[in-house]
C-alpha positions as CSV (number, residue, x, y, z in Angstrom):
1,X,59.5,-60.8,-125.0
2,X,58.9,-57.6,-123.3
3,X,61.8,-55.8,-121.8
4,X,61.5,-54.1,-118.5
5,X,63.9,-51.4,-117.3
6,X,65.3,-52.2,-114.1
7,X,65.4,-48.7,-113.0
8,X,61.8,-48.5,-113.3
9,X,61.3,-51.4,-110.9
10,X,63.4,-50.0,-107.9
11,X,61.7,-47.6,-105.8
12,X,63.2,-44.3,-104.7
13,X,64.0,-44.4,-101.0
14,X,65.1,-41.2,-99.4
15,X,68.2,-41.6,-97.2
16,X,67.7,-40.2,-93.6
17,X,70.4,-39.3,-91.6
18,X,69.6,-39.8,-87.9
19,X,71.3,-38.0,-85.2
20,X,70.9,-38.2,-81.5
21,X,71.1,-34.6,-80.3
22,X,72.5,-33.9,-76.7
23,X,70.7,-32.0,-74.0
24,X,73.9,-30.2,-73.4
25,X,74.1,-28.9,-77.2
26,X,74.0,-25.2,-77.0
27,X,72.4,-25.2,-80.5
28,X,69.4,-27.1,-79.0
29,X,66.2,-24.9,-79.0
30,X,64.5,-25.1,-75.6
31,X,65.1,-25.7,-71.9
32,X,65.0,-29.3,-70.7
33,X,63.7,-29.7,-67.0
34,X,62.9,-32.7,-64.9
35,X,59.4,-33.0,-63.4
36,X,57.9,-35.7,-61.4
37,X,56.0,-38.6,-62.4
38,X,52.8,-40.4,-61.3
39,X,55.0,-43.7,-61.0
40,X,57.0,-44.0,-57.6
41,X,60.6,-43.2,-58.0
42,X,60.3,-42.0,-61.4
43,X,61.1,-38.6,-62.9
44,X,60.4,-37.3,-66.5
45,X,62.8,-35.3,-68.5
46,X,60.8,-32.5,-70.6
47,X,61.7,-30.7,-73.4
48,X,59.5,-27.9,-75.0
49,X,56.7,-29.3,-73.0
50,X,57.3,-33.0,-74.3
51,X,58.3,-35.9,-72.2
52,X,61.5,-37.5,-73.8
53,X,62.8,-39.8,-71.2
54,X,62.2,-41.4,-67.8
55,X,64.9,-41.0,-65.1
56,X,65.0,-43.0,-61.7
57,X,64.7,-40.7,-58.9
58,X,62.7,-39.6,-55.9
59,X,61.1,-36.1,-55.8
60,X,63.9,-35.0,-53.3
61,X,66.4,-35.5,-56.3
62,X,64.4,-33.5,-58.7
63,X,65.8,-30.1,-57.6
64,X,69.3,-31.3,-57.4
65,X,68.9,-32.8,-60.7
66,X,67.3,-29.8,-62.4
67,X,70.1,-27.7,-60.9
68,X,72.7,-29.7,-62.3
69,X,71.3,-29.9,-65.7
70,X,70.9,-26.0,-65.8
71,X,74.6,-25.7,-64.7
72,X,75.8,-28.1,-67.3
73,X,73.7,-26.2,-70.1
74,X,74.6,-22.9,-69.0
75,X,78.4,-23.1,-68.0
76,X,81.0,-21.2,-70.0
77,X,83.1,-23.1,-72.4
78,X,86.8,-23.9,-71.5
79,X,89.1,-21.6,-72.8
């Protein structure tokens, strides 16, 4: 009988650590912004010229949401 080592049968699986970065993280490279979408009542969140999320809103909401996102990212930390 031929003995097969168990270690030779197992495949090596690299472990991936998944994390969900926040748009408010100061270490995040790039500037997020909100742009209008071709769908009605829909806006797109962009990061580094890549769409990352869809948000419900009208074109009138776009300016206020961009301003709020900018203020949240550029605010001074609390002392």
